N, C-alpha and C positions, 0 to 999 in steps of 0.2 A: 342848824341843818345836819348836825351830827359830827361836825369838825370840832377841833380842840381850841380854836380861837387864838392860836399862837402866831407870833410874827414870823416873817420870812426867814429869819436866821435859823429857825428850827427845821425848815425845809432843807437848808444847806447842811445842817448837822446830819440829817437823815441821808441826804445824798452822799456825803462823805462816807458814812457808815456802810451804805449799799455798795461802795467800792470794794468791800471785802468779799462780795459775791464774785466767784472766779470766772466771770464772763461779762460782756458789755450789754447783752440783749435784755436781761431781766431789769437791771437798773433803768435802762432807757424806757422800757414799757411802763414801769412804775412812775417814771418821770412824766411821761405823757399823761397818765391818769391823774397825777397829783398836782402837776405844776405847769402843764402846757395846754391841755384841752379844757380845763375848768376855771382858771382865774377870771376870764371875761364874764362867764355866767355868774360867778360868785360876786363880782363887783357890780355888774350892770343888769343882771337878769331880774325878771319879775319874781315875786314870791311864789307864784303858781309854777313858773318854770323851774325854780330851785327845788320845790317839793317834788316835781315830776322827774327831774333829771339829776340834780346835784345830790339829793339825799341818798338815793340808791348807789350813786357812783362813789360817794364818800364811804358808804357802808361796804363797798366791794361787791354789791349784788349786780351792778352794771359795769361793763367795760366801755370806755369811751375812746374814740380816736379823734384826731385833729385833721380836718380837711382843708389844707391850705395849698400845698404844692400841686402842680399839674405838670404834664409832660413837657410843656413849653414855658413853664413859669415855676422855678424852684425858689432861688433866693430873690428873684424879681417878682415879689408878691403883687405889685401893682398891675402886672401883666396877665393876671388870671382871666380865663374866658368863661368859666361856669356862670350861668345866669339863674336868677330867681325872680321871676316875673309875677307881680301882684295881680291876682284875679279874684275879685271879691274878697272873701276872708281867708284866702289861701295864697301861698307862693307856689308857682310851678317851676321846678328846678330841672335844668338840662345842662349837661357838660360831663366832666370827668375829673378825677383826682388821682395823683400818682405818689408813690413812696409813702403810703399811709400806714404808719406803725399801728399794730393791733387791728388793722382794717378788716381782716377776714373773720374776726371773732367779736367785733365791737357791737354793743347794743344800740349806741347812738353816736353821732358825729357832731362835733362843733364845726360847722361848715362856713367857710368864707365864700361869698358869691356876689356877683354884680347885681344890684337891685335897681339900677337906673343907668342912663346913658351919660351921666355927668363925668367930671374929671376923675381920673383913676384913683386918686386918694380920697375921694368924697362920694363914690358911687357904690361902695361895698358894705355888706352887712354880714353879721354873724348870726347863724340860725341853728337851733337844736334840731337835728334831723334823725329821727328813729331809723335804724338801718333795716328794719323789717318791712318797710313800706314798698308797695308795688313800684317797679321802675328803678329800684336800686340793684345794680348788678356788680357783684364782686368778681371781676374778670379773672384775676389770677393772683396767687401768692408768689411774690418775686423771689427768685433764687439769688442770694447775695454772697459776696465775698466773705463778709463777717456778720456779726450780730445775728447769727443763724437761728438762735432760739427765739428771736422776736419775729412774729409774722408781719410782713410788709406787703400791702396789697395795692393793686390798681383797681379803681372803682369807677363805674359809669352811672350817670343819672339820666333817665329817659322819662320826661313828663312826670316827675315825682311831685306829688301834692303834699304840702306841709301847711298846717294851720298858721296863719299870720301871727298868732299869739306866741309862736315859737321863736320869734325875733328876739335876740339878746340886745337889750338897750334900745338905742335909736337907730332908725334906718339911715344908712350912709355913714355911720360911725365905725363900721367894722374894721377898716384899715387901722384907724387910730387905736381901737381896742386891741388889735392883734400886735401892734408895735409895743404896747405896754406889756403884753404877755410874753413877747420875745425876750425882753430883758431878763425876766425870771427864768425862762427856758435856757438862756445862754449861761446864766450864773449856775443853774442846776447842772448843766452839762460839764462845766469846769469842775464843779465839786465832785462829780462822779469819777473823774479821771485821776484825782490826786492819790487816792489809796492804791488803785492798780499800778500806778507808776512807781510808788514806793515799794510795793510788793515785788514788781519785776526787778527793780534794782537790788533788793535784798536777796531774791532767789538767784540772781546772777552772781552776787557776791558769794553765796553759799556754794554754787556750782563751780565757779572758777577757782575757788579756794581748794576744792578737792580734785579738780581735773588737772592731770599732769601732762605737760608737753615739754619735751627735751629735759626731763628729769626735774622739773620744778613746776609749781602750780601756775596756772594761767594768771591768777590774781597777782602774782609776784611781779609781773611785767608792769613797768611804770605806765605805759600807754593804757593799760587796763584799769589800774586803780585810780589814776588821775582822771580818766574819763568818767568813771562811776562817781567820783567826788564832784565833778562838774555837774553831772546830771542831777545828783541829789540836791545840790545848791539851787539849780534851776526850779526844781519842784517846790522847794521852800519859798522861793521868790513868787512863784505863781500862787501859792496858798496865801501869802501876805496880800497880794493884789486882790484876790477873791474876797478875803475877809474885810479889806478896806471898802470895797465896792458894796458889800452886803451891809456893813455898818452905816454907810451913807444912805443906802436905799431905804432901810427901815426908819431912817430919820426923815424920809420924804423927799430926798434929793433925786434929780435926774442923773442916773449913772450909766446912761447909754454909752458914753465914751469908754468908761472903765470896764463895763460889761463886754464891750466889743474887743477891747485890748486883751482882757482875760480869755475870752473865747478864742481869739487869734492865737495867743500864746499857748493855750491848752492844746489846740490842734497841732501846732508846730512841734510842741514838746512831746506830745504823744507819739508822733512819728519818729522824732529824734531818739527818745528813750528806747522804744521798742526795737528800732532798727539797730542801734548801737549794741543793745544787750543781746539781741538775737545773734549778732555777729560773734559775740564772745562765747556763745553756746556751741559754735561750730556746726557740725552736721546735725546734732541733736536739735538745734534751733529751727531747722528746716523740716522737722517732723511735726505731726499733730499730737504728739505725746506730751509736750511741755506747754506750760502756761504762756511763755513769752510769744510763741507762734500764734496762739489764740488772740492775745491782746494786740499783736502786730496787725491782725486782720480786723478785729473788732474796733479798735480805737482809731483806725484810719478814717472812720466816718466823722470824727470830731472836726476835721477840716472842711467837711462838706455839709453835713446836716445842721439845720437851725441857722443857716447863713454861711456861705463859703468864706474861706480866708480872705478872698479878694473883696467880698462884700464888707467884711469887718474893716479892712483897710480903707475902703471908701467912706464908711461911717466915721472912722477915726479922723480921716482927712477933712471931712465935712465939719466936725467939731473943732478941728484945728484951723479952720477957715483957709485951707490950702487946696481944696478940691476945685478944679477948673469948672467954671460955669458953662452951662450948655449954650 
C-alpha cells in the first residue's frame, strides 16, 4: 500500500528525530497521520478500504484525522455518544467530536461511533468517514494555549450517510481496535518529547552560562547546575523506559503498563523541565522570543492528550491489581 513494511521501532526513531522541529504542533500532526489514525485500518481494514483511504494517506495526498474525543468524553472513550445506525447498506451518523487534530483540513476521519445498544466496550465500531460528505460540519478551529501551528477542530455530524463497507474490521470491535492503537500513540508521544527536553536543557545551559547576576554566571549557582543535572538524568531514564517498552512491543508483548508509565512520566517531566528551565531564563523566559516558553506551552498537552495523567495512573493500578473494584 506504499509503506516501507518496517517494524514499530522505526516509527519511534522518526518520532525522536521529529523532536528537532522547534515546536510541538508539527510532530503531533505527523503522529496523527502516521501512527494514530491509520494503524486500525492497516491491521483490520479490507483491501478495498486500504486502497481507497490508506494508499493516498501514506503517499501524503490525503490528510486524516482521528475522531474519538467528544465534549463529554475525552479520556473516557467508552462514554462517547456519537451513533452510526445501520440502514440498508449505509450507516447514518449523528453526533459530534471535539479536540480533533487536523480536523479542519482532513480529507477523511477514522471515526469511533456506537453502532449498537450493547455494553459500552462491545458496541463501538471504527468507520472511514470522508469529510466532504453532506452533514459533516466543521464548527470551529479551536484557539489553544500551545500547539498553535496544529489546527484542532470541533465537528458535528447530522444524518451523515456512509457506505457500510467503510467499516474497519468487525462491527462492535472498535473499542478494542482503538485500545491497541492507543499504545502506539502513547509511545509515539513519549518519543516526540525526548529531543525537545534535551534541547531546552542545553539551551538553558548555554544561556545561564553567559547570563551574569551579581558578577557571576547564573550557571555557577549550585542550585542551577545541580537542577539541570537532575533533569538530564530524568530524561535519560525516560528514554530507557521507552526503548524497553518498544523492544517488548515489537516482540509481540502487551506493553500497556509500560506505555502508560512512560506516557505518565513524559507528561510530568515535560512540565518539570520546561518550568524549571523557564525559571532560569528569568524575564526572558516569560517572552515569546525564546524556545523554552514555546515548549512550556506546547508540551503541557502531554499530560492531557492521548489519555490524562490520571487515566494513566488508573491503567497502571489496574495492571498492578490495586485498583478498587466498582
